[in-house]
N, C-alpha and C positions, 0 to 999 in steps of 0.2 A: 205683550203686543209684538208680534212677528215683525222682521225688517222688511217683509212685503207690506204689511198694514202701513207702516210707516211711510213707505216709498209711495203708496197709494193716496196718503193723506197730504203727502208734500206736492203731488200733481195735483191734487185737488184745490189746493191753496193756491198753485201757481196760475190754474185756470181761473179761479175767483179774483186774483189780483190783476190778471190781465183783462178779464172783463169789467173789473171797476176801474181799470185805466190807471193803477197805482203801481205796475210793473214797470219795469225799463222798456222803453220803445224800441230795443234793438238787441241782438244777440251775437254770437260768435260767427255767424254769416255776415253780419255787418263790418266787424273786425277784418274778415277777410276780403270783402269787398272792398274795403278802403285801403288796404294793402295792394289789392289789385290796381287800384287807381293810383297809388303812389308808384308803383311801377310803371305805370302808363306815364307819367309825369316825367321819370328820370330816362325813359325810352325817347320822349319828346324833346329832351334838352341834348341827348346825343343825337338824335336824328337831323335836328336843325343845326347842329353844329358841324356836320359832315355832309349833309344832302347838297347836290349840285347848286351852285350859285347861278347857273344860267336857266334854270327852270324853277322859278319862283311858286309855281304849283305844287311842286313837289313837298313843298314845306307843310301842306297841308294834310299830307297822307296819313299821320297819325290820328287824325281826327276820325277818318274811316274806322280806324280800329277801334276807338273810343266809342263810336257809334255801335259797333256790333257788342261792345262790352255791356253798353246801357241796355241794348236789347235783349240780351241775354239775361241782365238782371232783372228786367221788368217782367220777363217772361217767367223767371224762377217763382219771383216774388207773387205774381198773380196766381200760380198755380197753388201756392201755398197759403193763401190769404184766408181759407177757412181754417186752417189749423193755426195760423198765426195773423188774427186780424189786426193787432196792434202793430205789428211789425209792418203790416202790409199798409197801413194808414200812413205811418211814418215816411215809408218809402215813397209812396204816392205823393205826400205833400213835398217832400223833395225833390221828386221828378217834375212836378206841376211848376214849383218855384224855379226850378232851373229852366226849364222851357219857357217860362216868361221872361226871364233875364236873357235868354238866347234870342227871342223874338224881338225884344226892345233893343238889343244890340245889333242884329241883323237892319233892323229899322233905321238905325241911328248911322251904321255902315251904307246903307243905301241914300241915306240923306246927304251924308259927307260927301260920298261920290257924286249925287246929282247937283249939289252946291259948289262941286269943284274943292272941297276941303283936302289939302293934301296929307294929313296924318290917317294911317289906318288905326281903327279902334279907338277914333277920337274922344268918345263918350264912355269907354268901357272903364277906364280908369275911375271916374266918379261912380260908377256903378259898383264895381269891386269893392270899392271902398265903403260905400254905404251899405251893401251885404255884409261886409265884415262887422260892420257897428251893429246891426242888426243880429247877426249871430251871437256877438260879443254881449249884448243886452239881453239875449234869450239864454246864453249859457250861464251868465251870472244871476238871473232871476229864476231859473228851473234847474234844479240839483239833477234831475234826470238827464238835462241836456248840457252838462258840463263838458261833455265832447266836443261841444262845438267851438270851444277855444283852439282846439286844434286846427280849424278851417279858419275860424274868423280874424287870426292875426295874421297869417299869411294872406288871406284875402286883403285885409287893409295894407299890407305891406305892397301887395300887387296894385294896389290903386295908387299909392304914391309913386311907385318905380316907373309904371308903364309912360308917363308923359314924358320921361327922360330918355326912351329907347328910341334910336335913330332910324331903325328899320324894321320889317316884318320879323326877320330872322332873330333879331334881338327880343323883340315882343314875344314871338313865341317861346323862345328860349326862357324868359323870365316866367311865362306863364307854367311851362313844364317845371321849372323848379319850384314855384310856389304850390303846384299840384302834388308834386313829391312830398315837400315837407308838411303840408296840411294832411296828405293821406297817412303818414307816418305819425304826426302828431294826434290825429282824431284816432286812428286804431290803438296807440298806445294810452290813450285816455280812456278808451272804451274798455280795453281789457282790465285796466286797473279797477274801474268802476264795477264792470262785470264780476271781478273778483271778491271786491268787497261786497257787493249785493248778495253774492252766493253765500258768504260767509255769514252774513247776517241773516238770512232766509234758513240757514242750518242750524242756528242756535235755539 
């Protein structure tokens, strides 16, 4: 049997595994995406450290960059949804979960403002901690999602640290740091799992 035949068989096996849902729900592009998010987290910490203190609105500027990154990621994944349906399903799940969490926190911020609560992101700390626990349970129970540990632990830490922050600048700095460590940790775990999975399928 020629090498071309072996490659064709491996490709067919990969298609079958993805169709059956037993293949890993992420690939190298997800590793790159998490590294990009980690870079954004690092830039956030630098930005909020040196941004002008007399213009609090400028502290939110990195979120515009994050929005562009997310829109680009959604568009790219949507274009490849027919070729990589498993990746698209996983990405769509993450986006929907993130949007639900964002809307919930926006409602909480509005409620805090309307009722006169003095602390920004008053309910986000609990939300981050609960999300971290959920991701931790998912990572432990599903071997294909062990990479969730990379973001679960920083999310739980973020939930514990946020209530101790005294200003918006401190809160955004902590968020940026947790995003950085979460992105790096998730990407590292994904690379290890992908390498192990690739070696297993080649045997």
